[in-house]
C-alpha positions in Angstrom: 0.0 0.0 0.0 1.1 3.5 -0.7 1.3 4.8 2.9 3.2 1.6 3.9 5.8 2.2 1.2 6.2 5.8 2.4 6.8 4.7 6.0 9.4 2.3 4.9 11.1 5.2 3.0 11.0 7.2 6.2 12.7 4.5 8.1 15.4 4.1 5.4 16.0 7.9 5.2 16.1 8.2 8.9 18.7 5.4 9.2 20.8 7.1 6.5 20.5 10.5 8.3 21.5 9.0 11.6 24.5 7.3 10.1 25.6 10.6 8.7 25.2 12.3 12.1 27.1 9.5 13.7 29.9 10.0 11.2 30.1 13.6 12.2 28.7 15.3 9.1 26.2 17.5 11.0 26.5 20.2 8.4 24.3 18.1 6.1 21.4 18.8 8.4 20.2 21.5 6.2 19.6 19.1 3.3 18.4 16.0 5.0 16.5 16.9 8.2 13.7 18.8 6.5 12.8 15.8 4.4 12.0 13.3 7.2 8.9 14.5 9.0 7.1 15.3 5.6 7.5 11.5 4.8 5.4 10.7 7.9 2.9 13.3 6.9 2.5 11.9 3.4 2.1 8.4 4.8 -0.7 9.7 7.1 -2.2 11.7 4.3 -2.6 8.7 2.1 -4.2 6.7 4.9 -7.9 6.5 5.1 -9.9 9.3 6.5 -10.6 9.3 10.3 -11.8 11.9 12.7 -8.4 13.0 14.1 -6.4 12.8 10.9 -6.2 16.6 10.4 -5.0 17.0 14.0 -2.2 14.5 13.4 -1.2 16.2 10.2 -1.2 19.6 12.1 1.1 18.1 14.8 3.5 16.9 12.2 3.4 20.2 10.4 4.4 22.2 13.5 7.1 19.6 14.3 8.5 20.1 10.8 8.4 23.9 11.2 10.3 23.4 14.5 12.8 21.2 12.8 13.5 23.8 10.1 13.8 26.7 12.5 16.1 24.9 14.9 18.5 24.4 12.0 19.4 28.1 12.5 19.5 28.0 16.4 23.3 28.6 16.4 22.8 31.9 14.6 20.7 33.6 17.2 18.7 32.7 20.3 15.4 33.8 18.7 15.5 30.8 16.4 15.7 28.5 19.4 12.7 30.3 21.0 10.7 30.1 17.8 11.6 26.4 17.4 10.5 25.9 21.0 7.1 27.6 20.2 6.6 25.4 17.2 7.2 22.2 19.1 5.1 23.5 22.0 2.3 23.9 19.6 2.8 20.4 18.3 2.7 18.9 21.8 -0.5 20.8 22.6 -2.0 19.3 19.4 -0.8 15.9 20.4 -2.5 16.4 23.8 -5.8 17.2 22.1 -5.3 14.3 19.6 -4.7 11.8 22.3 -7.7 13.0 24.2 -10.0 12.5 21.2 -9.0 8.9 20.4 -11.7 6.2 20.8 -11.6 4.5 24.2 -12.0 0.7 24.1 -12.1 0.3 27.9 -14.6 2.3 29.9 -12.9 1.9 33.2 -9.2 2.3 33.9 -7.1 1.3 36.9 -7.1 4.5 39.0 -4.3 3.3 41.2 -2.1 2.6 38.2 -3.0 6.0 36.7 -2.2 7.7 40.0 1.2 6.1 40.2 2.0 7.0 36.6 0.9 10.6 37.3 3.3 10.8 40.3 6.1 9.5 38.2 5.5 12.1 35.5 5.3 14.8 38.2 8.6 13.6 39.7 10.2 13.8 36.2 9.0 17.4 35.7 10.1 18.6 39.1 13.5 16.8 38.8 14.2 18.2 35.3 13.3 21.7 36.3 15.5 21.5 39.4 18.4 20.5 37.2 17.8 23.2 34.6 16.4 26.2 36.4 19.8 27.5 37.7 21.2 27.9 34.2 18.1 29.0 32.2 18.4 32.8 32.7 15.8 34.6 30.6 14.4 31.4 29.3 13.1 30.2 32.6 9.4 30.8 31.8 9.5 29.4 28.3 11.3 26.2 29.4 9.0 25.7 32.4 6.0 26.0 30.1 7.5 23.7 27.6 8.5 21.1 30.2 5.0 21.2 31.7 3.3 20.7 28.3 5.5 17.7 27.3 4.8 16.2 30.7 1.1 16.7 30.2 1.4 15.1 26.7 3.1 12.1 28.3 0.3 11.9 30.9 -2.3 11.9 28.2 -0.4 9.1 26.4 -0.3 7.1 29.6 -4.0 7.6 30.2 -4.6 6.4 26.6 -2.3 3.4 27.3 -4.8 2.4 30.0 -8.0 2.8 27.9 -7.1 2.5 24.2 -7.0 -0.8 22.2 -3.8 -2.7 21.7 -1.3 -2.4 20.1 -1.9 1.2 19.2 -1.9 2.2 22.9 1.6 0.7 23.3 3.0 2.5 20.2 1.8 5.9 21.4 2.8 5.5 25.0 6.3 4.4 24.1 6.5 7.1 21.5 5.6 9.7 24.0 8.2 8.4 26.5 10.9 8.5 23.8 9.8 12.0 22.8 10.3 13.2 26.3 13.7 11.6 26.4 14.6 13.4 23.2 13.6 16.8 24.6 15.4 16.0 27.9 18.6 15.2 26.1 18.3 18.5 24.1 17.6 20.5 27.3 20.4 19.0 29.3 22.9 19.4 26.5 22.0 23.0 25.9 21.5 24.3 29.5 23.3 21.9 31.9 26.2 20.0 30.4 27.4 19.0 26.9 26.5 15.5 25.9 28.8 13.7 23.5 27.1 13.0 20.1 24.1 14.8 21.4 22.7 15.5 17.9 22.7 11.8 17.1 20.9 10.8 20.3 18.4 13.7 20.1 17.5 12.8 16.5 17.5 9.1 17.1 14.9 9.4 19.9 13.0 12.1 18.1 12.6 10.2 14.8 11.6 7.0 16.7 9.1 8.9 18.8 7.4 10.5 15.9 7.2 7.2 14.0 5.7 5.4 17.0 3.1 8.0 17.7 2.0 8.2 14.0 1.8 4.4 13.6 0.0 4.1 17.0 -2.7 6.7 16.0 -3.2 4.9 12.6 -3.5 1.5 14.5 -6.2 3.1 16.7 -8.0 4.0 13.5 -7.7 0.9 11.3 -8.8 0.6 7.8 -12.3 -0.9 7.4 -14.0 -2.5 4.5 -16.3 -0.1 2.7 
């Protein structure tokens, strides 16, 4: 099927891109990075229509805009802030998208959800405690962004408890990996340099986006007309 072929192309291009990063040719970002997320968007576009398809495409669009803007983050701080805003928008859309997915289980385990919520809260508090001393004028934007990605993860965890399998697992793992990607980026930029940070940031980011997209599509399977 057309969208399946596009997703395989995404995986192939992502692997090539990551190998190039691992080899140290980060200057090729400008040519390769902007191609990747559009492949996921095209794969989604050629999938059947479903109620949250436009929201998923919008999240990918703002992710792509963030990717492109962050290519210029070394030129001036404003590009980092604009990229942050783009990804913040994408995460907000993901929150709404997760909330609108069809629930296959009416009741969820409240104890499990409570424990998960505490773990997400501990992550948020811990990350902010590490980063705040070195954020300077970016304290408020980073606090807002960290809060939103934590909420996104919480929505994904809630979905994990009530959505059908295997889509619930794809999305939840994707959300976790997305948070890991953003955490590596934040620690590398504000706390301490991480060796081969670009490779690890993009590895986790590309895996996260793929898992979330595939998970959403699995929650909205093709049906016979």
